[in-house]
KEKE-3310 file (N, C-alpha, C; in steps of 0.2 Angstrom, whole numbers, plus 5000, padded with zeros to 4 digits):
npx = (4983:4989:5000:4997:4986:4986:4984:4991:4989:4988:4989:4992:4992:4999:5009:5003:5004:5001:4995:4994:4989:4986:4986:4982:4987:4990:4995:4990:4989:4985:4987:4979:4968:4967:4964:4973:4966:4967:4956:4938:4930:4917:4905:4902:4913:4923:4917:4918:4932:4936:4930:4937:4951:4949:4946:4958:4966:4960:4963:4977:4979:4974:4982:4995:4995:5002:5015:5013:5009:5021:5029:5023:5025:5039:5042:5052:5047:5046:5036:5020:5010:4997:4990:4988:4992:4987:4994:4988:4979:4971:4960:4962:4972:4984:4979:4970:4979:4988:4978:4976:4988:4991:4981:4976:4976:4971:4966:4969:4964:4969:4965:4964:4953:4936:4928:4936:4938:4925:4924:4933:4927:4916:4922:4928:4916:4911:4921:4919:4926:4924:4924:4937:4942:4945:4941:4948:4946:4958:4969:4985:4995:4992:4997:4993:4989:4975:4968:4976:4979:4991:5000:5008:5013:5016:5011:5015:5011:5016:5013:5021:5029:5020:5018:5018:5028:5038:5048:5044:5032:5038:5044:5032:5026:5036:5033:5021:5021:5021:5033:5048:5041:5037:5040:5035:5039:5034:5037:5034:5044:5041:5031:5023:5029:5021:5021:5030:5047:5047:5035:5021:5016:5024:5027:5038:5045:5037:5032:5043:5046:5035:5036:5048:5043:5034:5042:5048:5037:5033:5045:5043:5031:5030:5041:5047:5046:5054:5063:5077:5073:5079:5090:5082:5073:5082:5087:5076:5074:5074:5079:5086:5080:5081:5080:5072:5071:5059:5057:5045:5037:5026:5018:5005:4997:4985:4977:4964:4963:4976:4976:4966:4972:4983:4977:4969:4980:4988:4979:4978:4992:4993:4986:4995:5005:5000:5002:5015:5020:5025:5015:5014:5017:5007:4996:4998:4997:4984:4978:4981:4973:4960:4947:4938:4945:4955:4968:4968:4974:4969:4967:4979:4991:5003:5006:5013:5017:5029:5040:5047:5047:5050:5054:5056:5061:5059:5064:5057:5067:5072)
npy = (5003:5029:5041:5053:5050:5037:5024:5015:5003:4998:4991:4986:4996:5003:5017:5030:5044:5042:5026:5010:4999:4994:4995:4987:4999:5006:5017:5030:5028:5016:5000:5005:5010:5015:5031:5043:5055:5071:5077:5076:5076:5073:5061:5060:5066:5056:5045:5048:5050:5036:5030:5036:5032:5018:5017:5021:5011:5000:5004:5004:4991:4986:4993:4989:4975:4965:4966:4963:4950:4944:4945:4936:4924:4923:4921:4912:4898:4883:4874:4874:4886:4883:4890:4907:4923:4940:4954:4970:4971:4980:4983:4971:4968:4960:4949:4943:4941:4931:4921:4917:4913:4902:4890:4881:4887:4896:4912:4923:4939:4954:4970:4987:4994:4994:4996:4994:4980:4976:4979:4970:4958:4958:4958:4945:4937:4940:4934:4921:4915:4916:4907:4904:4914:4924:4937:4949:4962:4973:4982:4983:4989:4987:4979:4965:4954:4948:4931:4923:4911:4898:4902:4897:4906:4924:4939:4956:4970:4986:4990:4988:4999:5008:5004:5008:5002:4994:4984:4977:4972:4964:4954:4948:4943:4933:4924:4920:4913:4897:4884:4885:4894:4907:4924:4938:4954:4968:4983:4999:5011:5024:5037:5035:5042:5051:5060:5068:5075:5088:5093:5102:5112:5128:5126:5117:5102:5101:5090:5083:5093:5093:5080:5082:5091:5082:5072:5078:5079:5065:5060:5065:5060:5047:5038:5026:5023:5018:5011:4999:4983:4971:4970:4972:4962:4951:4954:4952:4938:4931:4922:4929:4925:4931:4945:4957:4969:4977:4986:4998:5003:5009:5013:5024:5031:5028:5022:5022:5019:5022:5036:5039:5034:5042:5054:5052:5049:5060:5070:5065:5067:5080:5084:5083:5092:5104:5115:5118:5120:5131:5145:5146:5134:5126:5131:5127:5113:5112:5115:5104:5095:5099:5092:5097:5106:5113:5109:5097:5082:5071:5073:5072:5064:5058:5051:5040:5027:5027:5019:5010:4993:4983:4968:4958:4942:4931:4918:4910:4908:4893)
npz = (5010:5010:5017:5023:5025:5032:5042:5054:5049:5035:5021:5005:4999:4990:4990:4992:4995:5006:5000:5001:5004:5017:5033:5043:5025:5020:5010:5017:5004:5005:5006:5015:5031:5047:5047:5056:5063:5071:5075:5074:5059:5056:5051:5038:5032:5035:5029:5016:5015:5017:5007:4996:4999:4997:4984:4978:4982:4975:4962:4963:4964:4952:4942:4946:4945:4938:4943:4956:4955:4949:4960:4969:4962:4963:4976:4988:4992:5001:4999:4992:5001:5014:5023:5023:5030:5027:5031:5034:5024:5016:5002:4996:4986:4988:4994:4984:4974:4980:4982:4969:4965:4973:4973:4983:4995:5009:5015:5028:5030:5036:5043:5048:5044:5043:5032:5021:5023:5021:5008:5002:5006:4998:4985:4986:4986:4974:4966:4969:4979:4992:5002:5005:5011:5026:5036:5047:5058:5065:5075:5072:5080:5092:5107:5110:5098:5088:5087:5074:5069:5063:5052:5036:5027:5029:5023:5020:5013:5009:5022:5034:5036:5042:5055:5072:5081:5073:5074:5085:5079:5069:5077:5083:5072:5069:5079:5076:5064:5056:5060:5050:5042:5030:5028:5020:5015:5008:4999:4992:4984:4990:4984:4968:4953:4940:4929:4915:4916:4911:4913:4922:4908:4910:4923:4925:4932:4942:4949:4955:4964:4972:4978:4985:4995:5001:5006:5017:5026:5027:5033:5046:5050:5046:5049:5046:5033:5018:5024:5026:5026:5028:5038:5049:5049:5051:5064:5071:5072:5060:5046:5032:5016:5003:4993:4982:4969:4960:4945:4941:4928:4919:4905:4902:4893:4886:4895:4905:4919:4924:4923:4932:4943:4944:4946:4959:4967:4967:4972:4985:4989:4989:5000:5011:5008:5006:5014:5013:5000:4987:4982:4968:4963:4970:4964:4951:4953:4957:4945:4937:4944:4942:4936:4926:4919:4906:4908:4915:4923:4918:4904:4899:4888:4891:4902:4915:4926:4937:4948:4961:4967:4981:4988:5003:5008:5021:5032:5046:5059:5067)
capx = (4986:4993:5002:4993:4980:4986:4984:4996:4988:4986:4993:4993:4990:5004:5011:5001:5004:5001:4990:4992:4986:4985:4988:4978:4987:4994:4993:4990:4987:4986:4985:4980:4968:4964:4968:4972:4965:4967:4949:4933:4927:4910:4904:4902:4920:4926:4915:4921:4939:4937:4929:4943:4956:4948:4946:4965:4969:4958:4967:4984:4979:4973:4988:5001:4993:5007:5020:5011:5009:5028:5032:5020:5029:5046:5043:5056:5044:5048:5031:5014:5007:4990:4987:4992:4990:4989:4993:4986:4977:4968:4954:4963:4976:4988:4975:4968:4985:4990:4974:4977:4995:4991:4974:4974:4977:4966:4969:4966:4965:4969:4966:4960:4947:4930:4926:4941:4937:4919:4925:4937:4923:4912:4926:4928:4910:4910:4925:4918:4932:4923:4925:4944:4945:4943:4943:4949:4948:4962:4974:4991:4999:4990:5001:4990:4985:4970:4970:4977:4981:4998:5001:5014:5016:5013:5012:5014:5013:5015:5010:5025:5032:5015:5018:5022:5034:5039:5052:5039:5028:5042:5044:5026:5025:5040:5030:5015:5023:5023:5041:5050:5036:5040:5037:5036:5038:5034:5036:5035:5049:5038:5025:5024:5029:5016:5022:5037:5051:5046:5028:5017:5019:5024:5030:5042:5048:5032:5031:5049:5045:5029:5039:5052:5039:5031:5047:5049:5031:5033:5050:5041:5025:5030:5049:5050:5045:5060:5068:5080:5069:5083:5093:5077:5071:5088:5087:5070:5075:5073:5084:5084:5081:5082:5076:5071:5068:5056:5056:5039:5037:5020:5016:4998:4994:4979:4974:4959:4965:4982:4974:4962:4977:4987:4972:4968:4986:4990:4975:4980:4998:4992:4984:5001:5010:4997:5005:5023:5021:5025:5009:5014:5016:5000:4991:4999:4995:4977:4976:4981:4968:4954:4945:4934:4949:4959:4975:4967:4979:4965:4968:4986:4993:5010:5006:5016:5018:5036:5042:5051:5043:5055:5051:5061:5058:5063:5061:5057:5073:5070)
capy = (5006:5034:5043:5058:5046:5031:5021:5010:4997:4997:4989:4986:5002:5007:5022:5036:5050:5036:5023:5007:4994:4995:4991:4984:5000:5010:5020:5035:5026:5013:5005:5008:5008:5020:5037:5045:5062:5074:5078:5072:5080:5071:5054:5061:5066:5049:5040:5050:5048:5029:5028:5039:5028:5012:5018:5022:5004:4996:5006:5002:4984:4985:4995:4985:4968:4961:4966:4959:4943:4943:4944:4930:4919:4923:4919:4906:4894:4876:4870:4879:4887:4881:4896:4914:4929:4946:4960:4977:4969:4985:4980:4964:4967:4955:4943:4939:4938:4925:4916:4915:4910:4896:4888:4877:4891:4900:4918:4927:4946:4958:4977:4991:4997:4990:4998:4990:4973:4974:4979:4964:4952:4959:4955:4938:4934:4941:4930:4914:4913:4918:4901:4904:4921:4926:4944:4951:4969:4973:4988:4980:4993:4985:4974:4959:4953:4943:4925:4922:4904:4897:4902:4895:4912:4930:4944:4962:4974:4993:4990:4988:5006:5012:5002:5012:4999:4989:4979:4972:4968:4958:4948:4945:4939:4927:4919:4918:4908:4890:4882:4886:4898:4913:4931:4942:4961:4971:4990:5003:5016:5031:5039:5035:5047:5050:5066:5069:5080:5095:5095:5104:5118:5134:5124:5110:5099:5102:5083:5082:5098:5090:5074:5084:5093:5076:5068:5080:5077:5058:5059:5066:5056:5040:5038:5019:5022:5018:5007:4992:4978:4965:4969:4972:4955:4947:4955:4949:4931:4928:4921:4932:4921:4934:4951:4958:4975:4977:4993:4999:5009:5007:5018:5024:5036:5025:5019:5026:5017:5025:5042:5039:5032:5048:5059:5051:5049:5067:5073:5063:5070:5088:5086:5083:5097:5110:5121:5119:5121:5138:5146:5145:5126:5124:5133:5122:5107:5112:5115:5097:5091:5101:5088:5100:5111:5110:5106:5091:5077:5066:5075:5071:5058:5057:5049:5034:5025:5025:5018:5003:4989:4979:4962:4954:4936:4929:4912:4910:4904:4889)
capz = (5008:5009:5024:5026:5026:5034:5048:5054:5047:5029:5016:4998:4997:4986:4994:4989:4999:5003:5002:5002:5006:5022:5038:5046:5021:5014:5006:5013:4999:5006:5012:5015:5038:5050:5047:5063:5063:5078:5077:5070:5054:5055:5048:5030:5030:5036:5024:5009:5015:5017:5000:4992:5000:4995:4977:4976:4983:4970:4956:4964:4963:4945:4938:4947:4946:4935:4947:4962:4953:4949:4967:4972:4959:4965:4983:4989:4997:5001:4997:4992:5008:5014:5026:5022:5033:5024:5036:5031:5017:5012:4999:4994:4981:4989:4995:4978:4970:4983:4981:4962:4964:4978:4973:4988:5001:5012:5017:5034:5028:5042:5042:5054:5041:5042:5026:5017:5024:5018:5000:5001:5006:4992:4980:4987:4984:4966:4962:4971:4983:4999:5007:5006:5014:5033:5037:5054:5059:5070:5075:5073:5084:5099:5110:5109:5091:5088:5085:5067:5067:5062:5044:5032:5024:5031:5018:5022:5008:5011:5029:5039:5038:5046:5062:5077:5083:5068:5077:5089:5075:5066:5082:5083:5066:5069:5084:5073:5059:5058:5059:5043:5038:5026:5029:5014:5017:5001:5000:4986:4985:4990:4980:4961:4948:4934:4924:4913:4920:4909:4914:4917:4905:4914:4930:4924:4938:4948:4953:4959:4970:4977:4981:4990:5001:5004:5010:5024:5029:5029:5038:5053:5052:5044:5049:5044:5026:5015:5028:5023:5031:5029:5044:5054:5049:5054:5071:5074:5072:5054:5041:5025:5010:4997:4991:4975:4968:4953:4943:4939:4923:4915:4901:4903:4889:4884:4901:4910:4926:4926:4924:4938:4948:4945:4949:4966:4971:4968:4977:4992:4990:4990:5007:5015:5006:5005:5018:5012:4993:4985:4979:4961:4962:4972:4958:4945:4955:4956:4938:4935:4948:4940:4930:4921:4916:4900:4910:4919:4922:4914:4897:4896:4885:4892:4909:4916:4933:4938:4955:4962:4973:4984:4992:5007:5010:5027:5035:5053:5062:5073)
cpx = (4988:4995:4999:4987:4981:4986:4989:4993:4985:4991:4991:4990:4995:5006:5008:5000:5003:4995:4991:4993:4988:4986:4984:4972:4985:4993:4994:4988:4983:4984:4983:4976:4965:4967:4967:4972:4964:4960:4944:4930:4919:4910:4905:4909:4924:4924:4918:4929:4940:4936:4934:4949:4955:4948:4953:4968:4967:4962:4974:4984:4978:4979:4994:5000:4999:5013:5019:5012:5016:5031:5029:5024:5036:5047:5047:5053:5046:5043:5025:5011:4999:4986:4991:4988:4992:4988:4993:4984:4973:4961:4956:4968:4981:4984:4973:4974:4988:4985:4974:4983:4995:4984:4972:4975:4971:4969:4965:4968:4964:4970:4962:4954:4942:4927:4930:4939:4930:4920:4928:4932:4918:4915:4927:4922:4909:4915:4924:4923:4930:4924:4933:4947:4941:4945:4943:4951:4952:4967:4981:4996:4997:4995:4999:4986:4980:4972:4970:4979:4989:5000:5008:5017:5012:5016:5010:5016:5011:5011:5015:5028:5027:5015:5022:5028:5035:5043:5048:5035:5031:5042:5038:5024:5029:5037:5024:5016:5023:5031:5042:5046:5040:5036:5039:5034:5039:5033:5037:5040:5046:5032:5027:5025:5024:5018:5029:5040:5049:5038:5027:5019:5018:5027:5033:5045:5043:5032:5037:5048:5040:5032:5044:5049:5036:5036:5048:5043:5031:5039:5048:5035:5025:5038:5051:5049:5052:5065:5071:5077:5074:5086:5088:5074:5076:5088:5081:5069:5073:5079:5082:5085:5082:5078:5077:5068:5065:5055:5049:5039:5032:5018:5008:4994:4987:4975:4970:4961:4971:4980:4970:4967:4981:4983:4971:4974:4988:4986:4977:4987:4997:4990:4990:5006:5007:5000:5012:5024:5021:5018:5008:5013:5010:4995:4992:4996:4987:4974:4976:4975:4961:4951:4941:4939:4953:4966:4974:4972:4975:4965:4975:4987:5000:5011:5010:5016:5025:5038:5046:5047:5049:5052:5057:5058:5062:5060:5062:5063:5071:5075)
cpy = (5013:5037:5048:5055:5040:5030:5017:5004:4996:4995:4989:4992:5005:5012:5028:5041:5047:5032:5016:5001:4992:4992:4988:4986:5005:5011:5025:5033:5024:5012:5007:5004:5013:5026:5040:5053:5065:5076:5075:5077:5078:5064:5055:5062:5060:5045:5042:5049:5041:5027:5030:5034:5021:5012:5018:5015:5000:4998:5004:4994:4982:4987:4991:4978:4964:4961:4962:4952:4940:4941:4937:4924:4918:4921:4912:4901:4887:4872:4876:4880:4885:4887:4902:4919:4935:4952:4966:4975:4974:4982:4974:4963:4961:4948:4939:4937:4932:4920:4913:4911:4903:4894:4884:4880:4894:4906:4921:4935:4950:4966:4981:4994:4993:4990:4994:4983:4971:4974:4972:4958:4952:4956:4948:4934:4934:4936:4922:4911:4914:4913:4900:4910:4922:4933:4945:4958:4970:4979:4984:4983:4991:4979:4967:4959:4948:4936:4924:4916:4903:4897:4900:4901:4919:4935:4951:4967:4982:4994:4991:4995:5010:5010:5007:5009:4993:4983:4974:4968:4962:4952:4944:4940:4932:4922:4916:4913:4901:4889:4882:4890:4904:4919:4935:4950:4965:4979:4994:5009:5023:5031:5039:5041:5046:5055:5066:5075:5087:5097:5098:5110:5124:5132:5117:5108:5099:5095:5082:5087:5095:5084:5077:5087:5087:5072:5071:5079:5070:5057:5060:5061:5049:5038:5031:5018:5023:5014:5001:4987:4972:4965:4969:4965:4950:4948:4952:4942:4928:4927:4924:4927:4924:4941:4953:4965:4975:4984:4993:5005:5007:5013:5018:5029:5034:5022:5023:5025:5021:5033:5043:5038:5038:5053:5058:5051:5056:5071:5071:5066:5077:5089:5086:5088:5104:5116:5122:5121:5128:5139:5145:5138:5124:5125:5129:5115:5107:5112:5108:5093:5093:5097:5091:5105:5108:5107:5100:5086:5071:5067:5073:5064:5055:5054:5042:5033:5023:5025:5012:4999:4984:4974:4959:4948:4933:4923:4912:4905:4900:4886)
cpz = (5010:5016:5027:5027:5029:5041:5048:5053:5040:5024:5010:4996:4993:4990:4992:4994:5005:5003:5005:5004:5013:5028:5042:5044:5021:5013:5008:5007:5000:5009:5018:5018:5041:5050:5054:5063:5070:5080:5072:5066:5053:5051:5040:5028:5030:5031:5017:5009:5014:5010:4995:4993:4997:4987:4974:4977:4978:4963:4957:4962:4955:4941:4939:4948:4943:4939:4954:4960:4952:4955:4970:4969:4961:4972:4984:4994:4996:4998:4997:4999:5008:5018:5026:5027:5029:5029:5033:5024:5013:5009:4995:4988:4982:4990:4989:4974:4973:4982:4974:4961:4968:4978:4979:4995:5003:5015:5023:5032:5034:5040:5047:5051:5040:5035:5020:5017:5021:5010:4998:5001:5000:4986:4980:4984:4976:4963:4964:4975:4991:5004:5009:5009:5021:5034:5045:5054:5065:5069:5077:5077:5092:5101:5109:5102:5092:5086:5077:5065:5067:5055:5042:5029:5027:5026:5021:5017:5009:5018:5035:5041:5042:5053:5067:5080:5078:5070:5081:5085:5071:5071:5083:5078:5066:5074:5081:5068:5061:5057:5052:5039:5035:5028:5023:5015:5010:5002:4993:4988:4985:4985:4973:4958:4942:4928:4921:4916:4918:4910:4921:4914:4909:4921:4929:4930:4944:4952:4957:4965:4975:4981:4987:4996:5004:5008:5017:5029:5032:5034:5045:5055:5051:5044:5046:5036:5023:5018:5024:5028:5032:5035:5050:5055:5053:5062:5075:5074:5066:5050:5034:5020:5004:4997:4984:4974:4961:4951:4939:4934:4918:4911:4901:4899:4887:4889:4905:4917:4928:4927:4930:4944:4950:4949:4957:4970:4972:4972:4984:4994:4992:4997:5012:5014:5005:5008:5017:5004:4991:4981:4972:4959:4964:4967:4952:4946:4954:4949:4935:4938:4946:4934:4925:4917:4910:4902:4915:4917:4918:4907:4894:4893:4886:4900:4909:4924:4934:4946:4955:4968:4975:4988:4996:5009:5015:5030:5043:5055:5068:5077)
residu = (MET:THR:ASP:ALA:GLN:HIS:ALA:PRO:GLN:HIS:GLY:ASP:HIS:GLY:ASP:HIS:GLY:GLU:VAL:HIS:GLN:GLY:HIS:GLY:GLN:GLY:HIS:ASP:HIS:GLY:HIS:HIS:GLY:GLN:ALA:ARG:HIS:GLY:HIS:ASP:HIS:GLY:HIS:ALA:HIS:HIS:ASP:THR:GLU:ALA:ASP:SER:GLN:ALA:GLU:ILE:LEU:ASP:LEU:ASP:ALA:GLU:VAL:LEU:ALA:GLY:HIS:ILE:ALA:ASP:ILE:THR:THR:TRP:LEU:PRO:LEU:ASN:GLU:PRO:PRO:ARG:HIS:ILE:VAL:ASP:LEU:GLY:CYS:GLY:THR:GLY:ALA:GLY:THR:PHE:ALA:LEU:LEU:ASP:GLN:PHE:PRO:ASP:ALA:ARG:VAL:THR:ALA:VAL:ASP:SER:SER:ALA:ALA:HIS:LEU:GLN:ARG:LEU:ARG:GLU:LYS:ALA:CYS:ALA:ARG:GLY:VAL:GLU:ASP:ARG:VAL:ARG:THR:VAL:GLN:ALA:ASP:LEU:ASP:GLU:THR:ALA:TRP:PRO:GLU:LEU:GLY:THR:PRO:ASP:LEU:VAL:TRP:ALA:SER:ALA:SER:MET:HIS:HIS:MET:ALA:ASP:PRO:ASP:GLN:ALA:LEU:ARG:THR:VAL:ARG:GLU:LEU:LEU:ALA:PRO:GLY:GLY:LEU:PHE:ALA:VAL:VAL:GLU:LEU:ALA:GLY:PHE:PRO:ARG:PHE:LEU:PRO:ALA:ASP:ALA:PRO:GLU:GLY:ARG:PRO:GLY:LEU:GLU:ASP:ARG:CYS:HIS:THR:ALA:SER:GLU:SER:TYR:HIS:ALA:GLU:HIS:VAL:PRO:HIS:ARG:GLY:ALA:ASP:TRP:GLY:PRO:LYS:LEU:THR:THR:ALA:GLY:PHE:THR:LEU:GLU:GLY:ASP:ARG:THR:ILE:ASN:VAL:ASN:ILE:GLU:GLY:SER:ARG:SER:GLU:ALA:VAL:GLY:ALA:TYR:ALA:LEU:GLY:GLY:LEU:ARG:ARG:LEU:ARG:ARG:SER:ILE:VAL:ASP:THR:LEU:ARG:PRO:GLU:ASP:LEU:ALA:ALA:LEU:ASP:ARG:LEU:LEU:ASP:THR:ASP:GLY:SER:GLY:SER:ILE:LEU:ARG:ARG:GLU:ASP:LEU:ALA:VAL:ARG:THR:GLU:ARG:THR:VAL:TRP:ALA:ALA:ARG:ARG:LYS:ASP)
# end
């Protein structure tokens, strides 16, 4: 699964700043993968960063579970898949949704983050499906991908936009798929909104200004975010079977998960905009992120999760 945070290989990371789920997700959420830092801040920093991103990916999976399930149900498959590859699996939001939807399938879950894959394996064991999951650690920006078999379905959620060369990745997926196999590309429309427009008190519209600042950051660092994957899939040798956009609007005033999701997501967003946000806005954002303060986002009863999730389904053209 988040971009200030992501690696090119994380998927279901929702896009938190983004997260997730990662590429190899997402996330910046997402995710969310390997964050490419220009220098090493030490193992403690990386462990904390990995734990933070994994937590956001898990919350993304919990909060958006119904929407992920809707997408797996919608997929225009000729028959239920037996072998699925989840590219940029993050901590497993897509993996487990697919296992639930297709009880006879097995999933090869691919991510660049060893920590995310370990968490995914732990979840698989807790759910009693470890015999249906194979994990593969890989950087999908490498020219040669590891052996992933010949899947009937490839799923890439919040991971394709992190690829250094997404067109090459699409061609690689086409060669990977079984004849007639389906490729599902799922993307969130940027970072979710959580606050009403008149919030917070004294700095209304803060979230929109944070998004504006974040968009310039992501335009430079994650240029493929927000792309229309339909034409890209066609150029890569796929036949587009359909696309669908799902509006996400989850009222979360009574949901502890939504509060934690908003807190974690805005913390990650802050990292990419700290140098560009006006001091007054940064101070207002920090008041929201201060969990001990009276203005903490966790104390608000007007939170919601608002975004869009789009899926493109394309069949390998033989």
